[in-house]
C-alpha positions in Angstrom: -47.3 -42.0 25.1 -47.0 -39.9 21.9 -49.2 -42.2 19.8 -51.3 -40.9 23.2 -51.4 -37.6 22.4 -52.0 -37.8 18.7 -55.1 -39.7 18.9 -57.0 -37.3 21.3 -57.3 -35.3 17.7 -60.4 -37.1 17.3 -63.2 -38.2 20.2 -66.6 -40.1 19.0 -68.9 -41.8 20.9 -72.3 -44.0 20.2 -75.1 -42.8 20.8 -79.1 -43.7 20.0 -78.8 -41.0 17.3 -76.0 -42.0 15.6 -72.4 -41.2 16.5 -71.8 -37.8 18.1 -67.7 -37.0 16.6 -65.5 -34.6 18.1 -62.8 -33.0 16.9 -60.3 -31.5 19.0 -59.0 -27.7 17.5 -55.4 -27.1 18.9 -54.4 -31.1 17.9 -56.0 -30.4 14.2 -54.2 -27.4 13.9 -50.7 -28.9 15.0 -51.8 -31.6 12.3 -52.6 -28.8 10.2 -49.0 -26.9 10.3 -47.3 -30.9 9.9 -48.8 -30.9 6.7 -47.9 -27.2 5.5 -44.0 -27.9 7.0 -43.7 -31.3 5.2 -45.3 -30.0 1.5 -43.0 -27.1 2.1 -40.7 -29.0 2.8 -40.5 -31.7 -0.7 -41.3 -28.5 -2.5 -37.1 -26.9 -0.8 -35.4 -30.5 -2.0 -36.9 -30.0 -5.5 -37.1 -27.3 -6.1 -32.7 -27.7 -5.0 -32.9 -30.3 -6.5 -33.9 -28.8 -9.9 -30.5 -26.4 -8.9 -28.3 -29.0 -8.8 -29.3 -30.1 -11.1 -28.7 -28.4 -13.9 -25.4 -26.9 -12.2 -22.9 -25.4 -13.4 -26.2 -23.3 -15.4 -29.7 -22.6 -13.8 -33.1 -23.0 -14.5 -33.4 -19.0 -16.3 -30.7 -19.7 -19.0 -32.8 -21.9 -19.9 -35.4 -19.7 -21.3 -32.8 -17.3 -22.1 -32.1 -20.2 -24.5 -35.6 -20.8 -25.4 -36.1 -17.1 -26.1 -32.8 -17.0 -28.1 -34.2 -19.4 -30.4 -37.2 -18.1 -31.0 -36.2 -14.6 -31.4 -33.3 -16.2 -34.4 -36.8 -18.1 -35.9 -39.1 -14.6 -36.0 -35.6 -12.8 -37.8 -35.8 -16.0 -40.3 -32.9 -17.1 -39.4 -32.7 -21.0 -38.2 -30.3 -21.8 -35.9 -30.8 -25.6 -35.8 -30.3 -26.3 -39.7 -33.8 -27.9 -40.1 -33.8 -29.9 -37.1 -36.9 -28.2 -35.6 -38.6 -28.4 -39.4 -37.5 -32.6 -38.2 -39.0 -31.8 -35.0 -41.9 -30.6 -36.0 -42.8 -33.7 -38.6 -42.0 -35.7 -36.3 -44.5 -34.6 -33.4 -47.6 -37.5 -32.0 -49.7 -34.8 -31.4 -49.1 -32.5 -34.8 -52.7 -33.0 -36.1 -53.9 -31.5 -33.2 -52.3 -28.3 -33.7 -51.9 -25.5 -36.1 -48.5 -25.0 -37.9 -47.8 -21.9 -35.8 -47.8 -24.2 -32.0 -46.4 -26.9 -33.9 -43.5 -24.3 -35.0 -43.2 -22.9 -31.8 -43.3 -26.5 -29.5 -40.7 -27.5 -31.7 -38.5 -24.8 -30.9 -38.9 -24.6 -27.5 -37.9 -29.0 -27.9 -35.1 -27.8 -30.1 -33.8 -25.4 -27.3 -34.2 -27.6 -24.1 -31.9 -30.5 -26.1 -29.4 -27.8 -27.0 -29.7 -26.4 -22.8 -29.1 -30.0 -21.7 -26.4 -30.4 -24.3 -24.7 -27.4 -23.1 -24.9 -28.2 -19.5 -23.3 -31.9 -20.6 -20.7 -29.4 -21.9 -20.2 -27.2 -18.9 -19.9 -30.3 -16.8 -17.3 -32.2 -19.2 -14.9 -29.3 -19.7 -14.9 -28.2 -15.5 -14.4 -32.1 -15.0 -11.7 -32.0 -16.8 -10.5 -29.1 -15.2 -10.5 -29.9 -12.3 -8.4 -33.1 -13.6 -5.2 -30.1 -13.8 -3.6 -31.1 -10.1 -0.1 -28.9 -10.9 -1.2 -26.5 -8.3 -1.4 -28.3 -5.6 2.7 -28.6 -6.4 3.8 -25.5 -7.4 5.9 -23.9 -4.3 3.6 -21.4 -1.5 2.8 -17.6 -2.8 4.2 -19.1 -6.5 2.1 -19.6 -9.2 2.6 -20.5 -12.8 0.8 -18.8 -15.2 -1.4 -22.4 -16.4 -2.4 -22.6 -12.5 -3.4 -19.1 -12.9 -5.7 -20.0 -15.9 -7.0 -22.7 -15.1 -8.1 -20.9 -11.9 -9.8 -18.4 -13.8 -11.2 -20.2 -16.2 -12.5 -23.2 -13.1 -13.8 -19.8 -10.9 -15.6 -18.9 -14.6 -17.5 -21.7 -14.7 -18.3 -23.0 -11.3 -21.1 -20.9 -11.0 -22.1 -18.3 -8.5 -23.9 -19.9 -5.6 -23.3 -23.3 -5.7 -25.3 -25.6 -3.5 -24.1 -29.0 -1.5 -23.9 -31.3 -4.1 -23.7 -28.5 -7.3 -19.9 -30.1 -7.3 -21.3 -34.2 -7.2 -21.3 -34.7 -11.6 -18.8 -32.3 -12.5 -15.9 -34.3 -9.6 -13.2 -36.6 -11.9 -12.9 -40.4 -11.2 -10.1 -41.4 -9.0 -7.8 -42.6 -11.2 -5.8 -45.6 -10.8 -1.7 -46.0 -10.8 0.5 -47.8 -13.0 2.2 -51.1 -11.4 5.0 -49.4 -11.8 5.1 -47.1 -9.7 2.6 -48.7 -7.2 6.0 -50.9 -7.2 8.4 -48.3 -7.1 6.6 -46.0 -4.5 6.0 -49.1 -2.2 9.7 -50.3 -2.1 10.8 -47.1 -2.1 8.6 -46.7 1.5 10.0 -49.4 3.5 13.4 -49.3 2.5 14.2 -47.4 5.8 12.8 -50.5 7.5 14.7 -53.2 6.3 17.8 -54.3 6.2 20.2 -54.2 3.0 19.4 -58.8 2.3 15.9 -58.1 3.8 15.4 -55.5 1.3 17.0 -57.5 -1.4 14.6 -60.0 -1.0 11.2 -57.6 -1.1 13.4 -56.3 -4.3 12.6 -60.0 -6.0 9.5 -60.8 -4.4 7.7 -57.0 -5.5 9.4 -57.2 -9.0 7.9 -60.8 -9.4 4.5 -59.7 -8.8 4.9 -57.0 -10.8 5.5 -58.9 -13.7 2.4 -61.4 -13.0 0.0 -61.5 -11.4 -0.4 -57.8 -11.2 -1.2 -57.1 -15.1 -4.3 -58.7 -14.2 -5.5 -57.5 -11.1 -3.9 -54.4 -13.0 -7.5 -54.9 -15.8 -9.6 -55.5 -13.9 -9.1 -52.8 -11.6 -9.3 -50.8 -14.3 -12.6 -51.9 -15.6 -13.8 -50.8 -12.3 -12.7 -47.4 -12.1 -14.5 -47.0 -15.5 -17.6 -48.7 -13.9 -18.2 -47.5 -10.8 -18.1 -43.7 -9.5 -15.3 -45.2 -7.3 -12.9 -47.7 -7.5 -12.1 -48.1 -3.7 -14.7 -46.4 -2.1 -17.5 -48.7 -1.4 -14.6 -52.4 -1.2 -12.9 -49.5 1.6 -16.9 -49.5 3.8 -17.7 -53.3 3.2 -14.2 -55.0 3.8 -11.9 -52.7 6.5 -15.2 -51.6 8.6 -18.3 -53.6 7.6 -16.9 -57.1 7.4 -14.8 -56.6 11.0 -16.5 -59.2 13.5 -13.9 -57.3 16.2 -16.1 -54.6 18.3 -16.1 -51.6 16.6 -15.5 -49.8 20.2 -12.2 -48.6 20.4 -11.2 -50.1 17.7 -13.1 -48.2 14.5 -15.4 -45.7 16.7 -13.5 -42.1 17.0 -14.4 -39.4 19.5 -14.8 -35.4 18.9 -13.9 -32.8 22.0 -15.6 -29.9 23.0 -14.2 -26.3 23.4 -11.2 -26.9 25.3 -11.5 -24.3 27.6 -15.3 -22.5 27.5 -18.0 -24.1 28.5 -21.4 -21.8 27.8 -23.7 -23.1 30.8 -23.7 -25.5 33.6 -26.5 -26.5 33.3 -26.8 -30.3 31.6 -30.3 -30.4 30.3 -30.4 -26.6 29.1 -26.6 -27.5 26.9 -28.6 -30.4 25.5 -31.5 -28.3 24.3 -28.8 -25.5 22.7 -26.6 -28.2 21.1 -29.7 -30.5 20.1 -31.3 -28.1 18.1 -28.8 -26.5 16.0 -27.7 -30.5 15.3 -31.2 -30.0 13.3 -31.1 -26.8 11.8 -27.7 -28.3 10.8 -29.5 -31.2 9.4 -32.2 -28.8 7.5 -29.3 -27.6 5.7 -28.1 -30.7 5.1 -31.2 -32.8 4.1 -31.8 -30.1 1.8 -28.0 -29.5 0.4 -28.8 -26.1 1.2 -24.6 -26.1 2.4 -21.6 -24.5 1.3 -19.4 -27.3 -0.2 -16.0 -27.1 0.7 -13.7 -25.5 -1.3 -10.3 -26.1 -1.9 -8.0 -22.1 -2.1 -11.8 -21.2 -2.2 -12.5 -22.7 -6.5 -11.8 -26.3 -6.1 -15.1 -28.2 -4.5 -14.4 -31.1 -2.5 -17.0 -34.4 -2.5 -19.9 -33.7 0.1 -21.0 -37.1 -0.9 -20.5 -38.4 2.9 -22.4 -35.9 4.2 -25.8 -37.4 2.8 -25.3 -40.6 5.5 -24.9 -37.9 9.0 -28.2 -38.5 10.6 -31.1 -41.0 11.0 -28.2 -43.6 10.3 -27.8 -47.3 11.8 -25.1 -50.0 10.9 -27.3 -52.5 11.7 -25.6 -56.0 12.8 -25.2 -59.0 10.7 -23.9 -62.7 11.0 -20.6 -62.5 7.6 -21.0 -58.3 7.4 -22.7 -55.3 8.7 -24.8 -53.0 6.7 -25.5 -48.9 6.5 -28.8 -48.4 7.0 -30.2 -44.6 6.1 -33.3 -42.8 6.5 -35.3 -39.9 5.4 -37.1 -37.1 7.9 -36.8 -39.1 11.3 -38.7 -37.3 13.7 -37.1 -37.7 17.2 -34.5 -38.8 18.8 -33.5 -41.4 21.9 -31.7 -40.5 25.2 -30.3 -42.6 27.5 -30.3 -42.1 31.2 -28.8 -44.1 33.6 -29.7 -47.5 32.4 -32.9 -46.2 30.6 -34.4 -45.2 27.2 -36.7 -42.8 26.2 -37.9 -41.7 23.4 -38.1 -37.5 22.5 -40.3 -35.9 20.0 -38.1 -33.5 17.5 -41.4 -31.4 16.3 -44.1 -29.1 18.0 -47.1 -28.1 15.6 -44.6 -28.9 12.4 -41.3 -27.1 14.4 -38.7 -28.0 15.1 -38.3 -28.0 19.4 -36.8 -25.2 20.8 -34.2 -24.7 22.6 -36.1 -23.9 26.1 -38.7 -26.8 24.7 -35.8 -29.5 24.0 -34.0 -28.3 27.6 -37.8 -28.9 29.2 -38.2 -32.4 27.8 -34.0 -32.9 28.9 -34.6 -32.0 32.9 -37.4 -34.1 32.7 -35.9 -37.5 32.0 -32.8 -36.0 34.1 -35.6 -35.7 37.2 -37.6 -38.5 35.6 -36.4 -41.3 39.4 -37.9 -44.3 37.8 -35.9 -47.7 37.3 -34.9 -49.1 34.7 -36.1 -53.4 33.3 -34.1 -56.2 33.7 -31.4 -56.5 31.2 -32.0 -52.3 30.0 -28.6 -51.2 31.7 -25.9 -53.0 30.2 -28.0 -53.4 26.6 -25.8 -50.6 24.7 -22.6 -52.9 25.8 -24.2 -55.6 23.3 -23.6 -52.5 19.8 -20.3 -52.9 21.8 -18.1 -56.6 22.2 -18.4 -58.3 18.7 -20.8 -58.3 16.1 -21.5 -61.8 15.2 -23.3 -62.5 19.5 -24.6 -58.9 18.5 -26.4 -60.1 14.8 -27.8 -63.4 16.8 -29.3 -61.9 19.5 -30.4 -59.2 17.7 -32.7 -62.1 15.7 -33.5 -63.8 18.3 -34.7 -61.4 20.9 -35.6 -57.6 19.7 -37.7 -58.9 16.2 -41.3 -59.1 17.8 -43.0 -57.5 20.7 -42.1 -54.8 22.4 -38.2 -55.9 21.9 -38.5 -55.1 18.2 -40.4 -51.3 18.6 -38.0 -50.3 21.6 -35.2 -51.6 18.9 -36.4 -50.0 16.3 -36.5 -46.4 17.5 -33.0 -46.8 18.4 -32.0 -47.8 15.1 -34.1 -45.5 13.4 -33.7 -42.2 15.6 -31.8 -38.6 14.4 -29.7 -39.9 16.8 -28.2 -41.2 20.3 -28.2 -39.1 23.0 -26.5 -39.8 26.1 -27.0 -37.8 29.1 -24.2 -38.3 31.1 -23.5 -38.8 35.4 -20.1 -37.8 35.2 -18.3 -34.2 34.9 -15.6 -34.2 32.5 -13.3 -31.8 30.2 -10.2 -29.9 30.6 -8.6 -29.2 33.7 -5.7 -27.8 33.7 -4.9 -28.6 37.2 -5.1 -32.5 36.4 -3.1 -33.7 34.2 -5.0 -36.7 33.6 -7.6 -34.7 33.1 -7.9 -34.9 29.2 -7.2 -38.2 29.6 -9.9 -39.2 31.5 -12.2 -37.0 29.1 -11.6 -39.1 26.1 -11.5 -42.5 27.5 -14.3 -41.3 28.4 -16.2 -40.5 24.8 -14.1 -43.6 23.5 -16.0 -45.4 25.0 -17.6 -44.7 28.3 -18.7 -47.3 30.5 -19.5 -49.4 27.7 -22.9 -49.5 28.1 -24.1 -45.9 27.7 -23.1 -45.1 24.3 -25.1 -46.8 21.4 -21.6 -46.8 19.4 -24.4 -48.5 16.0 -25.6 -44.8 15.4 -24.0 -42.8 12.5 -23.2 -40.8 16.4 -24.0 -40.5 19.6 -23.3 -36.4 21.2 -23.4 -37.4 25.1 -23.6 -34.3 27.2 -22.0 -34.6 31.0 -24.0 -33.0 34.5 -21.5 -30.7 34.0 -21.8 -29.0 31.1 -19.7 -30.2 28.6 -20.2 -32.3 25.7 -19.0 -34.8 22.8 -19.3 -36.9 20.3 -17.9 -40.5 19.5 -19.3 -41.5 15.7 -19.6 -45.1 13.7 -16.7 -44.8 11.3 -18.1 -47.0 8.7 -19.8 -44.0 6.6 -17.7 -41.5 7.2 -14.1 -39.9 8.2 -14.1 -37.1 10.8 -14.3 -34.2 9.1 -17.2 -35.1 8.3 -18.5 -35.3 11.5 -15.8 -32.4 12.0 -18.0 -29.4 10.1 -21.5 -30.5 12.0 -19.6 -30.2 15.0 -18.1 -26.7 14.3 -21.3 -25.2 13.2 -23.1 -26.6 16.4 -20.7 -25.3 18.6 -20.8 -21.8 16.8 -24.8 -21.9 16.7 -24.9 -22.5 20.7 -22.7 -20.3 21.0 -22.2 -16.9 19.1 -26.7 -17.8 17.9 -28.8 -19.8 20.7 -26.7 -18.4 23.7 -28.2 -18.7 27.2 -29.8 -15.8 29.6 -28.3 -15.4 32.8 -29.2 -18.5 34.8 -27.8 -20.4 32.5 -31.2 -22.1 30.4 -31.9 -21.6 27.1 -33.5 -18.4 25.9 -37.6 -19.0 24.9 -40.8 -19.2 26.5 -41.5 -22.4 28.6 -44.3 -24.5 27.0 -45.6 -26.9 29.5 -48.1 -28.3 27.4 -45.1 -30.6 25.6 -45.7 -34.4 26.1 -43.5 -36.1 28.1 -40.4 -38.4 26.3 -41.8 -42.0 26.6 -40.1 -44.8 28.2 -39.0 -47.6 26.2 -40.1 -51.1 27.9 -38.2 -53.8 26.8 -38.7 -57.7 27.9 -34.9 -59.1 28.2 -34.9 -62.9 29.4 -32.9 -64.1 31.0 -30.5 -65.7 28.5 -30.3 -62.5 26.1 -29.0 -60.5 29.8 -26.2 -63.4 29.2 -24.9 -62.2 26.0 -24.8 -58.5 27.2 -23.0 -59.2 29.7 -20.5 -61.4 28.1 -20.5 -58.3 25.8 -20.4 -56.0 28.0 -17.0 -58.0 30.0 -15.8 -57.7 26.2 -15.6 -54.0 25.9 -14.5 -53.7 29.2 -12.1 -55.5 29.1 -10.8 -53.9 25.4 -11.9 -50.1 27.7 -9.4 -51.4 30.4 -5.9 -51.7 28.1 -6.7 -48.4 26.3 -3.7 -45.9 27.5 -4.3 -42.3 26.5 -2.6 -38.9 27.0 -3.7 -35.7 25.8 -0.9 -33.3 25.4 -0.8 -29.8 25.1 1.5 -27.6 23.8 1.4 -24.1 23.7 4.9 -22.8 23.5 4.3 -22.1 19.9 2.4 -23.4 17.0 1.8 -23.4 12.9 3.2 -19.0 14.0 6.8 -19.9 13.9 6.5 -22.5 12.3 5.1 -21.3 9.0 8.1 -18.3 9.5 10.6 -21.5 9.2 8.7 -21.5 5.5 7.0 -25.4 7.0 4.4 -26.7 6.4 2.6 -27.7 9.5 2.0 -31.2 9.5 5.4 -32.1 8.1 7.0 -29.9 10.9 4.5 -32.3 13.3 4.8 -36.0 11.5 8.8 -35.2 11.6 8.6 -33.7 15.3 6.7 -37.6 15.7 9.3 -39.9 13.7 12.2 -38.3 16.5 10.2 -38.8 19.6 9.0 -42.3 17.8 12.3 -43.7 18.1 13.6 -41.4 21.4 10.6 -44.1 22.5 11.2 -47.6 20.7 14.7 -46.9 19.6 14.0 -47.4 15.8 11.9 -46.3 13.0 8.9 -48.2 12.2 5.9 -48.5 9.4 3.7 -45.0 9.8 -0.2 -44.1 8.6 -1.7 -40.5 8.4 -4.4 -40.1 6.9 -4.8 -38.0 3.8 -7.9 -37.4 2.2 -9.1 -37.5 -1.3 -11.7 -36.0 -1.9 -11.0 -34.2 -5.0 -12.1 -37.0 -6.3 -16.1 -38.5 -6.5 -16.9 -39.8 -3.4 -13.5 -40.0 -2.1 -13.0 -40.5 1.1 -8.6 -41.4 2.2 -5.8 -42.4 1.3 -2.0 -43.4 3.0 1.4 -41.5 3.2 3.7 -43.3 4.7 5.5 -40.7 7.1 8.8 -42.6 7.6 11.4 -42.4 4.9 14.5 -42.5 3.5 14.5 -38.4 4.7 13.2 -38.0 8.3 15.0 -41.5 9.2 18.0 -39.2 7.8 17.5 -36.8 10.1 16.1 -38.6 13.0 19.7 -39.6 13.3 21.0 -36.0 12.7 19.7 -35.0 16.3 20.6 -37.9 17.7 24.5 -37.8 16.6 26.0 -34.7 18.3 28.7 -34.8 16.0 26.1 -33.3 13.3 25.9 -29.8 13.5 23.1 -27.7 13.5 23.4 -26.5 9.3 23.9 -29.8 8.6 19.9 -30.1 10.6 18.9 -27.5 9.0 19.4 -29.3 5.5 18.5 -33.1 6.4 15.3 -32.1 7.8 13.9 -29.2 4.9 14.3 -32.7 2.6 12.2 -34.9 4.4 9.9 -31.7 5.4 10.3 -30.9 1.2 8.8 -35.3 0.9 6.6 -35.4 3.4 4.6 -32.4 2.1 5.3 -34.0 -2.4 3.8 -37.4 -0.3 1.4 -36.5 0.9 0.2 -34.2 -2.2 0.9 -37.5 -4.6 -1.6 -38.8 -1.6 -4.3 -36.5 -2.3 -4.3 -35.9 -6.1 -4.8 -39.9 -6.8 -1.0 -41.8 -6.7 -0.8 -43.2 -3.1 0.1 -46.2 -2.6 -1.7 -48.3 0.1 -5.8 -47.9 -2.0 -4.6 -49.1 -5.0 -2.3 -52.5 -3.1 -5.8 -52.5 -0.9 -7.5 -53.2 -3.6 -5.8 -55.7 -6.4 -5.2 -58.1 -2.6 -9.3 -57.9 -3.1 -9.1 -58.1 -6.8 -6.6 -61.3 -5.9 -9.6 -63.0 -3.8 -12.7 -62.9 -5.8 -10.1 -64.5 -8.8 -8.8 -66.7 -6.3 -5.1 -66.2 -6.8 -2.4 -65.9 -4.0 -0.5 -63.3 -4.2 2.6 -63.2 -1.8 3.7 -60.0 -1.8 0.4 -58.5 -1.1 -0.5 -60.8 1.4 3.0 -59.4 3.3 2.2 -56.2 2.4 -1.8 -55.7 4.0 0.4 -58.1 6.8 2.6 -55.0 7.7 1.7 -53.8 11.1 1.6 -49.9 11.5 2.8 -49.7 14.5 2.3 -45.6 14.1 -0.5 -44.2 13.1 -1.5 -40.8 12.7 -4.1 -38.1 11.8 -4.4 -33.9 11.8 -8.1 -33.0 12.8 -8.8 -30.3 10.2 -9.8 -27.1 11.7 -11.7 -24.4 10.5 -14.1 -25.7 8.1 -16.4 -22.9 8.1 -14.4 -20.6 9.8 -17.9 -19.5 12.0 -15.6 -19.3 15.3 -12.9 -15.8 14.8 -10.1 -17.7 17.4 -8.0 -14.2 17.1 -11.4 -12.1 18.6 -12.9 -15.1 20.7 -9.3 -16.5 22.0 -10.8 -18.9 24.5 -13.1 -21.1 21.8 -11.1 -23.0 20.7 -11.7 -26.9 19.9 -9.4 -29.3 21.2 -10.6 -32.0 18.1 -10.7 -35.7 18.9 -9.2 -39.1 18.8 -9.1 -42.9 17.8 -8.0 -46.0 19.8 -4.4 -48.0 19.3 -4.3 -49.9 15.3 -1.4 -51.9 17.0 -1.3 -53.9 20.0 1.9 -52.3 20.7 1.9 -49.4 18.9 0.8 -46.3 19.2 -2.3 -43.5 17.6 -2.1 -39.9 17.5 -4.4 -37.7 16.3 -3.8 -33.7 16.3 -4.9 -30.3 16.0 -2.6 -27.7 15.2 -5.4 -25.4 17.1 -4.0 -21.8 16.4 -0.9 -19.4 15.9 0.2 -21.1 19.5 -1.6 -24.4 20.3 -1.1 -28.7 18.6 -3.4 -30.2 20.6 -1.9 -34.0 20.8 -4.4 -37.2 21.6 -1.9 -40.1 21.7 -3.5 -44.3 23.0 -1.7 -47.3 23.4 -2.5 -49.9 24.8 -1.5 -51.0 29.1 -1.2 -54.6 27.8 2.3 -53.6 25.9 5.0 -53.8 28.1 6.4 -51.2 25.0 4.4 -48.1 25.3 3.2 -45.3 27.5 1.2 -42.7 26.5 2.7 -40.4 28.8 5.9 -41.0 27.4 5.0 -40.5 24.5 3.4 -37.7 24.9 7.0 -36.1 26.6 9.2 -37.7 24.2 6.8 -35.4 21.3 7.1 -32.4 23.3 10.3 -31.8 24.0 11.0 -33.2 19.9 8.9 -30.2 18.2 11.4 -27.8 21.4 14.2 -29.7 20.0 13.1 -28.0 16.6 12.6 -24.9 17.4 15.0 -22.0 16.3 15.6 -19.1 14.7 13.0 -18.4 11.4 15.8 -16.1 10.4 
């Protein structure tokens, strides 16, 4: 055991002459190195904390200001207009100092206050500049003079080498749109889905809401926007994610796939070793704040607050609501393999384990022939079932003894790793291979992923990998950022030797991984089995289809002077109409990370313009010219709505917060109740590509990501995630439910493919 391994640092025996203390020089060396590493880490964090705290200035600028003030004083010029003399007379320790010392200290204090004031002024100016969003509405390639000036000013004030959290204090707050615009935009969004009579009724209800009680709710919401950092994000996390009592498996968690075509090694332990080491490297950069912040146009910063809880984080179940537990400096991970849990230490002698050392540890687990303990195999299914039984079981059976210690090891781990005994991945010869791969990542066997961890890394026996992510702490671009770093580091920096093993020497003196011990009574095993049966029913109902479209991609789309995202969204509208013969409320996820602690907003992709275009495509009497005109109009409309959502002028987060205010105030609103009960029968999301640009796809075309996906949102609807990979590849991840007679994921995939082909036209 690890505890025993640490204990041999010293031994003692009692003799007639006293106590004979024997120290192990090797273990003491490791203790010393661990201490040095710990202090070095603290020093780096402190330094980076100071750099972030004074940004966009720098610590050296303080010295410049002090020298400048001192120089003017020696020239008998008082730039403080008497303030230095006032500080001098107010010093409590003035009687212990000479007059000259008092003057110097007073000048330094004045210079420091002046420097801090300058920092706050720079931040205020930068925040005001970042509140300018006209640039995002300008046509591609056409930039106004005011935007050019704005870009220059932002670049000047942004500093030279910002750290991950440098811009946080300078980001503007998410604005609260007016209720007038809210009602107008909402009615416009539902017009294509309602007949004249239904629309007239909705108009009456919406206008009544606008008169009363909307103004009351809006006042409280504006008050919150002034007081809180973000008026949406905390309520969104609590009410959309943490208060949900249904299973989070499939319904909330999402997955991310490995590289589409490439498997760097087929050795399971070796792939796990490299990937885990790459994750530890990323975590070190993240904890030190050394990652470069993401910036639109290379200049406009995105909020980085979601990165904070990527590692060392677990969703803890509760009776009424869950909470997110985030810790620091976790030095182990927990591995699940064939029904058994193992604790693996990630540090040795004050450093991360090397990939070859991690491979050795994982191979030891793979070679372990011990049997699972009673109730251990399906224990993770507690995290896959309903939240209340899991919360009650946790309180009753996991708060003392070995169960408490083992559960604590899982919940305090850096992350969770499953060494899967299945083989998955994309096989061009097997049309269902991507479907099975997606289902495995999304739910597995319902008992071999810890769905409450911030993420579970899955490594298959053929070397393929993937991630299952708990959704409450962050959105998919955040885990995608880490995943891109890990894949690039694994393939292009760490690499493997000729036999497929991790590079480097093997240290066989490492303590073996520790089996976690469990004492699970029969009553708890029955609860586990009940959670498993619920999760199994959900998993068996998921109909998945992975669809690769490689006839053309964003290259041709951009030549047509169309946004690739708008192109795909219109294709989805056409495909859905052909699939079901009707239009539906459509959800597309957009980000609001240009604002502090911003997360997402909804783009309602089914518009009057898109439905007009779809009907024209199905009407043989319309000409190509007419269809192209309608397509252009619909694409422009979609692009404008996407931009509005990004700049805080969306509909749905505002509606959601107004509804929360209404519930808190105890005032029923028929309008809000109806709006928030409308089902999203087509829920879509684009997976970001190349956030870090670490892999040159033009040079290495086979090293493209496969994206990721999520489960269906509505019982009779589709969930569609897509990634526009490069010039000639778009990947779709389509989910629905077998229990719905109206949906078929494979059929919908064929409709999407046909719709995209119908769009193909000569760009000239």
